[in-house]
N, C-alpha and C positions, 0 to 999 in steps of 0.2 A: 208678407212676412208671417211666418207661423211661430207661435210660442210653443216651445217644447219644455215640458217639465224636467227639471234637472234631477237626475238620480245620482247621488253620491256613490263613487266607487269605493273600493276598499281603501283604508287610510294610507296604506303604502303607495297606492297608485296616486293619490292626491299629493302625498309628500314628494313623490318622484316628479310630478308635474311642477310643483313649487320649486324644487331643486333645479329643474331644467330652466325655468324662467330666471331664477337668481343667477345661475351660471351663465346664461346668455348676456345678462346685464353686467355683472361684476366679475365674471370669471369663476372658475372652479374654486370653492373655498378650501378644498383640501390641498391646494397648491399655494395658498397665501403664505407669505413670509418664507417661501422656499421649503416648507416642511411638508411631510406626508400626511399628517392628520392633526386634529385638534380635539382633545377629549372634552366631553361635555362637562360644564362646571355650573354649580349653583352657588351664589353668594348671598347670605342672609345677614342682616344687621339687627341687633337688639340694642337696648340701652347700654349694656355693658360690654358687648363683644361683637365681632364678626365671626361667622361660621362659614367655611368654604367646603363644599363637597365636590370632589372631582372623580369622574368615572375613569378608572385606569385598569380595566380588566386585563389579565394576562401579564401584568408587570410584577416584578419582584421589588421588594423594598429597595434593593441596591440600584434599581433602574430609575429611581425617582429622586429629584433634587428640588428642595424648597428653599427659597431665600426671601428675606424681608429686608429691604433697605430703603430708607427715606419714604416710608409708607407705600412702597411699591412691592407687592407680593408677586413672586415669580415661581411658577411650577414648571419644571422641565424634566425631560427624561427620554427614554427610548424604548420602543417596543420592537423586539427582535423577531425576525421571521422564523417560524418553526421549520425544522428540517423537513423537506418534502421527500417522499419515498422515491427511491430510484426507479426510473422507467415509468413513473406515474404521469398520466396526462391530466392536466388541470382543466376542468370544464367551466369553473366559475371561481373568481377570486374577488371578494368584496371587503376583506379585512384590510385595515391600513397598518403599515409598518413604518418604522423609521423614528426620527426624533420629533419632539414636539416642544413647544414653549408657549405658555400662557402667562400673561402679566396683567395685574390689576392694580390700579391706583386706589388706595383706601382713603376715605374722606376724613378719617380721624386718626389721631396719633395712637399707635399701638404700643403696649407694654411688651417689648420684645423678649424680656426675661420670662414671661408667663405664657408664651405661645406654645401650643401643643399640637402634635400630629398623630393621627391614628390611621392605619391602613388595614382594612378588613374586607374580605369578600370583593376585592376589586374597587372599593370606594375609599379614597383618601379623604379624611375629615380633618380639617385644620380649624383650631379654635384660637382666635386672635383677640385677647382681651384688650379693651381700650385703656389707655393710660388714665390716671385719675384726673389729669388736666383736661382730658377730652370728654369726660362724662358730664352729662347735664347736672346742674346743681339747683336746688331750691334755695331761693334767697328770701329770708324773712324780711318783711316790711315792718319797720317800727312806726307806731302811731305816736305822734307828738301832740 
């Protein structure tokens, strides 16, 4: 047996190999839940709030729906296929179209009246302040 030094390929090649392995084991993630695609999402938590960043390039504000019910945050929408030129032959198609739905259970109560959403440059930013009851509190200890 000979040892061969591993030479990393370009990052896209490695990502493609990982995707292939995952798809063989669990199936294609782009077809999970019967939808065409799932936008990438980051969820961050601080002492006072959750912040959610969702990549939704190419969508209009009207294509996005955000709901919060029983500490379940749901982001859903649809990316519509752009009109292709007549008599054009497609050589490669990698963009995903169709509906999507992402849902997240939040670990703390949210003050629904103070939730805000901002959509700029294809990034949806949701700010979800925690309710006063959910925020950590300092308890003073009395010395007797």
